[in-house]
LUMZAZA-876402 format. One record per residue (C-alpha): residue in one letter; x, y, z. Coordinates in steps of 0.2 Angstrom, whole numbers, padded with zeros to 4 digits, always signed. Layout:
% LUMZAZA-876402
AXYZ...
END
This chain:
% LUMZAZA-876402
M+0073+0052+0355N+0089+0044+0361D+0098+0060+0363I+0085+0066+0375L+0085+0062+0394H+0067+0060+0400I+0064+0063+0418V+0047+0058+0426G+0043+0068+0442G+0047+0086+0446G+0051+0084+0464L+0068+0088+0472A+0076+0072+0464G+0069+0076+0447S+0073+0094+0447E+0091+0091+0453A+0093+0077+0439A+0086+0089+0426W+0098+0103+0431Q+0113+0092+0431A+0110+0084+0414A+0105+0100+0406N+0121+0109+0412Q+0131+0095+0404G+0124+0099+0388T+0110+0086+0387R+0092+0090+0382V+0080+0086+0395V+0061+0083+0396I+0053+0084+0413H+0036+0074+0414E+0026+0081+0429M+0008+0076+0432R+0004+0091+0443P-0006+0101+0443K-0017+0091+0432V-0016+0076+0443A-0016+0081+0462T-0009+0072+0477F-0014+0072+0495A+0001+0081+0501H+0005+0094+0487K-0004+0111+0487T+0004+0119+0471G+0010+0115+0453H+0027+0121+0457L+0042+0109+0454A+0052+0104+0470E+0038+0108+0482M+0042+0103+0499V+0027+0095+0508C+0032+0087+0525S+0044+0101+0532N+0054+0116+0527S+0070+0110+0534F+0085+0101+0526R+0091+0097+0544S+0109+0100+0550D+0121+0111+0539D+0136+0105+0549S+0148+0097+0536E+0161+0092+0549Q+0150+0083+0562N+0134+0078+0553A+0132+0066+0539V+0117+0076+0531G+0128+0092+0532L+0142+0083+0523L+0129+0078+0510H+0125+0097+0508W+0143+0100+0505E+0145+0087+0492M+0130+0093+0482R+0136+0111+0483A+0153+0105+0477A+0144+0097+0462G+0135+0113+0457G+0118+0107+0464L+0103+0117+0460I+0093+0112+0476M+0107+0117+0488A+0111+0134+0479T+0092+0138+0479A+0091+0133+0497D+0106+0144+0502A+0098+0159+0492H+0081+0157+0502R+0086+0151+0519L+0078+0155+0535P+0086+0157+0552A+0085+0139+0560G+0100+0138+0572G+0112+0125+0565A+0099+0118+0553L+0096+0124+0535A+0078+0129+0533V+0070+0138+0518D+0055+0148+0514R+0046+0133+0505E+0035+0143+0493V+0048+0155+0487F+0060+0140+0486A+0049+0130+0474E+0045+0145+0464A+0063+0149+0461I+0067+0131+0456T+0053+0131+0444H+0059+0147+0436H+0077+0140+0435L+0071+0125+0426T+0058+0133+0415D+0071+0146+0409H+0084+0134+0405P+0087+0132+0386M+0090+0114+0387I+0075+0109+0397S+0057+0108+0392I+0042+0103+0404T+0027+0093+0399Y+0013+0092+0412E+0006+0074+0410E+0004+0058+0419V+0016+0044+0414T+0007+0028+0417E+0018+0015+0409L+0036+0011+0408P+0043+0015+0391S+0051+0002+0380S+0065+0013+0374G+0074+0029+0376N+0084+0036+0391W+0073+0038+0407I+0075+0043+0425F+0059+0039+0436A+0060+0051+0451T+0041+0050+0455G+0044+0050+0474P+0035+0042+0487L+0018+0048+0480T+0020+0039+0464S+0003+0038+0455A-0008+0022+0457K-0007+0018+0438L+0012+0020+0437G+0014+0011+0453E+0004-0004+0446A+0015-0003+0430I+0031-0004+0441A+0024-0018+0451Q+0019-0028+0436E+0037-0026+0428T+0046-0030+0444G+0035-0044+0450A+0035-0037+0467D+0022-0031+0479A+0023-0012+0482L+0033-0008+0497A+0026+0005+0508F+0028+0015+0523F+0018+0030+0530D+0024+0048+0532A+0015+0061+0542I+0015+0080+0540A+0016+0093+0554P+0003+0108+0555I+0008+0126+0552V+0002+0140+0563H-0001+0159+0558S+0011+0169+0568D-0001+0182+0573S-0011+0169+0583I+0003+0164+0594D+0003+0172+0612M+0020+0180+0614D+0017+0184+0632V+0019+0165+0635V+0030+0160+0621W+0048+0166+0619A+0061+0165+0605Q+0077+0155+0607S+0087+0141+0598R+0092+0127+0609Y+0108+0131+0618D+0108+0148+0609K+0115+0139+0594G+0119+0151+0579E+0131+0163+0574T+0119+0178+0572E+0105+0185+0583A+0093+0179+0570E+0100+0161+0571R+0100+0161+0590T+0082+0166+0591A+0076+0156+0576Y+0063+0145+0586L+0048+0150+0596N+0046+0140+0612C+0030+0135+0621P+0033+0129+0639M+0023+0116+0648N+0023+0111+0667K+0020+0093+0672D+0001+0094+0674Q+0000+0102+0657Y+0011+0089+0649E+0001+0075+0657A-0015+0082+0651F-0008+0085+0633I-0003+0066+0632D-0020+0060+0638A-0028+0071+0625L-0016+0065+0612L-0019+0047+0616A-0038+0048+0616A-0040+0059+0600D-0048+0052+0585K-0035+0046+0572T-0035+0042+0554E-0039+0024+0551F-0031+0013+0537H-0040+0004+0524D-0040-0013+0515G-0031-0021+0529E-0015-0011+0528T-0003-0011+0543A+0005+0005+0547K+0024+0005+0545Y+0031+0021+0549F+0048+0029+0545D+0056+0031+0562G+0063+0049+0557C+0045+0054+0554L+0034+0046+0567P+0017+0054+0571I+0018+0061+0589E+0003+0050+0594V+0013+0035+0589M+0028+0041+0600A+0016+0044+0614Q+0010+0026+0613R+0028+0020+0616G+0028+0028+0633R+0022+0044+0642E+0039+0051+0643T+0044+0048+0625L+0039+0065+0618R+0049+0074+0633F+0065+0065+0627G+0061+0068+0609P+0053+0084+0600M+0047+0091+0617K+0063+0090+0626P+0066+0105+0637V+0085+0105+0638G+0095+0120+0632L+0081+0133+0634T+0077+0146+0647N+0060+0154+0648Q+0063+0173+0646H+0046+0176+0654D+0051+0166+0669P+0070+0162+0670Q+0069+0154+0687T+0056+0140+0682K+0062+0126+0671A+0049+0119+0659Y+0044+0101+0661A+0042+0100+0642V+0044+0112+0627V+0035+0113+0610Q+0046+0122+0597L+0040+0131+0582R+0051+0135+0567R+0048+0149+0555D+0041+0143+0538N+0042+0158+0527A+0053+0173+0525L+0040+0185+0531G+0038+0176+0548T+0020+0175+0546L+0019+0156+0547Y+0027+0144+0559N+0027+0125+0558I+0026+0114+0574V+0043+0105+0575G+0042+0086+0575F+0023+0086+0577Q+0019+0075+0562T+0002+0068+0566K-0012+0056+0560M-0026+0064+0571K-0041+0069+0562Y-0043+0088+0558G-0056+0092+0572A-0045+0083+0585Q-0029+0092+0580T-0036+0109+0583D-0043+0104+0600V-0027+0095+0605F-0014+0108+0599R-0023+0122+0607M-0019+0114+0623I-0001+0120+0620P+0003+0135+0631G+0004+0150+0619L-0007+0141+0605Q-0023+0142+0614D-0030+0154+0601A-0020+0147+0586R-0026+0148+0568F-0019+0135+0557A-0013+0138+0539R-0012+0119+0537L-0016+0105+0548G-0006+0089+0548G-0010+0073+0539I-0003+0056+0534H+0000+0048+0517R+0006+0032+0510N+0024+0031+0502T+0029+0019+0489F+0047+0013+0487L+0057+0000+0478N+0066-0015+0485S+0082-0007+0476P+0095-0020+0482T+0085-0033+0472L+0079-0022+0457L+0092-0009+0453D+0110-0012+0447D+0125-0001+0453Q+0121+0012+0440M+0104+0014+0447R+0096+0006+0432L+0081-0006+0433K+0089-0023+0429S+0075-0029+0419R+0074-0013+0408P+0092-0005+0409H+0087+0011+0399I+0077+0016+0415R+0085+0023+0430F+0076+0027+0447A+0081+0041+0458G+0075+0050+0474Q+0064+0043+0488I+0056+0029+0478T+0073+0021+0478G+0073+0019+0497V+0082+0034+0503E+0073+0045+0515G+0074+0064+0516Y+0074+0079+0505V+0093+0080+0503E+0096+0062+0501S+0082+0061+0487A+0090+0076+0478A+0107+0068+0479M+0101+0052+0471G+0094+0063+0457L+0111+0072+0455L+0120+0055+0453A+0107+0046+0442A+0108+0061+0430R+0127+0061+0429M+0127+0042+0426A+0114+0044+0413V+0123+0058+0404A+0139+0048+0404E+0130+0032+0397M+0122+0043+0383G+0140+0049+0379G+0146+0031+0377T+0155+0030+0394T+0152+0023+0411L+0153+0034+0426P+0157+0024+0442A+0148+0027+0458P+0157+0039+0470P+0167+0030+0483D+0157+0023+0498T+0168+0034+0509T+0157+0049+0503A+0140+0053+0509T+0133+0051+0491G+0143+0035+0488A+0137+0028+0505L+0119+0030+0501V+0120+0023+0483T+0130+0008+0489H+0117+0005+0502I+0102+0005+0491T+0110-0004+0476G+0117-0019+0486G+0124-0014+0503A+0107-0017+0512E+0099-0033+0516A+0085-0035+0503K+0074-0045+0515T+0073-0031+0528F+0076-0016+0516Q+0068+0000+0523P+0070+0018+0519M+0086+0026+0526N+0093+0043+0530V+0111+0046+0527N+0121+0042+0543F+0139+0038+0547G+0134+0020+0550L+0133+0018+0531F+0152+0023+0530P+0167+0011+0531P+0177+0014+0546V+0192+0026+0545D+0208+0016+0545G+0218+0017+0561L+0204+0026+0570K+0198+0016+0585S+0182+0022+0592G+0186+0017+0609R+0201+0029+0611R+0194+0045+0603G+0178+0054+0605R+0164+0055+0593K+0169+0073+0587D+0186+0067+0581R+0178+0051+0573Y+0165+0062+0563K+0178+0074+0558A+0189+0060+0551Y+0174+0054+0541T+0170+0071+0534D+0188+0075+0530R+0190+0058+0520A+0174+0061+0512K+0178+0078+0506S+0194+0073+0498D+0187+0057+0490W+0172+0067+0483T+0183+0081+0476G+0193+0067+0467W+0178+0059+0460L+0171+0075+0454E+0187+0079+0445Q+0189+0062+0437S+0171+0062+0432T+0173+0079+0423L+0189+0072+0414D+0179+0057+0409A+0165+0068+0402G+0177+0078+0393
END
């Protein structure tokens, strides 16, 4: 048993962890509870199913921290990024994928790997021995969540994520809607027309906000207070913060020209992004919601161009569990009370698909090194991966710890670079240049150590 790495959870973090370990010659067993045990958000039994969105966000590795994380994972031979690249959809400067084909491809890669086996079962207890990575994600089952809480002595930490609806493309009125990426961003025509845009005038926007605020919402039970991750706020929560909030957020009209009426500037714009390669499905960008189903159809059909919309999936909200990692995990991502167990992915307190997968990549490499009798140090905190793991394993304040996306605020300043004298573009380029050099060096050294 000690020569096998057990990975609990077949999401993005678990899938990446399995791939990394298996490609270093380690036998892997993935324990995945789906499809035997369903969750609110998942619809299939595929590994690495993307539930909230189909976007990995910006792919710019010189000016964006998540784009840099893409670059680091590609350099490390990451399965998630390679598969995303193979099944990407036009999305301007972002990396979006055909989510069903993506999950199917990941599943085939892992099931076909000679060093990987998959068992479909629910793990409900923390094991007493062996080599384990728990990458159960924010939708950790209730029984396992109870076992983790009992072991750590901590109440479960939680926040709420919302899911955006998906529309059938043949129900969109293209006499109202037009195709254009914001500021015509993209190198190809497909990229520059990757989004569909639904324009609103001021009266339509005001009526939409009124309906949004008045709509029936999902209520929480057992006295739970809704704590949302700021990067995934329901639109009605944003609207409650001020009537203009959405117009400066997901409904901002800047960088867009209505092809049907170029002289009239929209007061607000709702964007839709292609959700599959066939172009038959589009998701409403930034429109995560906790409205009840009936209210969603009524409110969203107020959007010009979506008056006859048919929905392939309506939005929803679900509770996400995460650890107080600065208190519970060491710098090797191990549970301090049971160091044969590592945690990876969103349950550690990182937020986002790529961040979760990156923690799976790192946890697997650390586990493989330990199984081989060595210790793999964490990558430098000047890298995107290193900055994230430093944050969750001690860099963050435990009392106020909340899920975090990768961002340049987690990186140490670049020596000799004064923010007041140079623009943001130069600062970000300096961060990414340093990170790429340091990540390359860490990869080379970790390969030598493994050898």
